[in-house]
C-alpha angles and dihedrals in degrees: 000000000000124000120241089254092050090048090051092047090050092048092048089050091051094049091047101044101023098099092048093046090049091054091053091047089051091053090051097049102029092219127085096221092047087049092055089049092048093049093046091053094047091046088051089053091047091047089053090050100040096109089053097051103095099176107063088186091066095057096105088053091049094050093045093048087052093052092049091051094046091046091051091048090051097050092047089056097048118102120240106267098185121077129184118254139184093243129048114236118251111269120221121203122214121216115256087224095063100072138034126242095265092052091049091052092047089052092047090051093049088056090058120097112258100256092048092049093050091050091048090047094046094044102042107021101033092030094224119165119245090254090055092047091050091051092046094047095038094238137115123273090245091054089051091051093050095042092051092046093050092046093049087050090052093048091046089050093049094045093047092241098118110148121225117222109271112251112248108269118217129186115248114269115237 
């Protein structure tokens, strides 16, 4: 049971850091309602461990780690919702003029598999090193590198920003 001062301290933390933590949760889940649920679950775990957390400066890391763990547990439990079929589904194209760059990126991120999305969010949104990402996700540094590389290739392909190999540039001959 928390004391009144601990409850007030927790409440102040949530009010101050809630919006940033919600953005991180949204990037992990790709869906606003799932992000709210994920953050709520992570904050519940944080509240229960509040008296055991000695370093208050590490609270964001604690909550983000809880979000990643909860998210991983959730997508491990999910059933496969895609099944192979003889015919490919009809593909619809959305107009580029409909959304802004951020919306397009959010959509592209939501299309990534969960591990790829988590690696991209931790690398480019949370600015963690490959070693920190490996520790957070419980995978090797090499797996982080290949996962981020494949995820970036998928994002570039989906956003239409694939780069062609540069032609060999030679200095002019005299």
